[in-house]
N, C-alpha and C positions, 0 to 999 in steps of 0.2 A: 357706310360704316356699320349700320345695323345689320345689313345683309351679310357682311363679312363675319360679324360676331355670331350670327345664327348659323352660318356655314361652319365656323370653328366649333360651335356647340354640337353639331351633328357628329363631327369627328371625335370630339372629346367623349361624347355619350357612347359612341361605338366602342370605346376602350374601357367603358365601365366606370368612369369617374362621374358619378351622378351629381355630386355637390358642385363640382367645378362647372359642369354642364348647366346647372340651374343658374349659377352666377353669370356665366357668359350669355345664357339665354335672356336673363333679365336685362343685362346691359344692351344686348341687341334690340330687344323690344323697346327699351327706353330711347335708344338712338332713333329708331323708326318713328316713335311717337313724337319726339321733338322735331324731326324732319317734317312730319305731316303738319304739325302746328305751325312751323315756319312757312311752309309752302302755302297753307291756308291763309295765314295772315298777310302774306305778300300778294296773294291773288284776290283778296277781298277789296283792296283799295285800288281804284284805277290810277293810272299814271298821272293824270292831270290833277288829282287831289292829294298827291303825296307831298307836294311843295306848298306850304301854307301861303295864303295871300299876304302881301305886305301890309303892315299896320302903320299907323302914324309914327310909332317909335322905330320900327325897322326901316322905314323909308328915310328917317333922319340920319341913320348910321350907314356907313359903308363897311360891309363885312369883308374881311380879307380871306385868303385861302386857309385851309386847315394846316396847322403847323405841328401836328402831333407826331411824336416819335413813338417807337415801339414801347408798349407798356407804360404809356403816359396818358394823363387826362387830356381831354380835348381842349385845345386852345386856338384862338384866332386873333387876328389884329382888327381893331375897330377904329374908325375915324368918323368924325361928325361933319356932315356936309353943310349944314346950316349954321353960320357963325352965331346968330342970335340964340338959337336953340342950344348951342355949345356953351355959351356964357351962362344961360339959365341952368343948364345941367351941372356945370361946374359949381355954381353958387349953391345949388340945392344939395350937392354932395360934398361941400367943403368940410363939414363936420364929421363925415364918415371916415372910419379907419379902415385900412385895407384888411381883408380877412386873412387870417393866419391859417390857411389850409395846410393840413399835414400832407406829406407826400403820399402818393397813392400806395395802398397796401395790396395792389393787384399782384405784384410779384410774389408776395407771401402766399396768396391763394394758389398761384400756379405751382409753387414749390410743394405745398401740401398735396395738391392734386397729383403731382408726379410721384411723390412718396407713396401715396395711397395706391396708385396704379402699379408701382413697383412691388408693393406688398401683395397685391392681388395676383400679379404675374408670378411671383415667387410661390404663392399658395397653389397656383395652377400647375406650375412646372414641377415643384417638389411637394406633392400632396402629403406624403407620409413622413417627412422629416420632422423629428422632434416628438413623434407620437409613439408611445411604447405599447 
């Protein structure tokens, strides 16, 4: 994506639109930097260290498959393998109230990002509209 933005930057700069070229260039460089950071982070940890070893707590629970839908927080199903541990766990958490988590605001962030990208695209496509 970064290379695409830099390619478009060259085309926009050849038409004389310097401000739009700077914006596209910065976006392209930011994409390349994030890509390099992601590749570096993934390459620094060997495959055998990416899954943490089981602890006494995680070995007592049976973790189900991921049940996440699009734009939803991560959720899994859990079951307790050891009955004695299950009874102690239930007794310990008897006074706890379930958390009242608000729904994810991720969709709001996506809408704002789409609007900002639309404004940026409009500024690039119609650079002199509204300027006297």
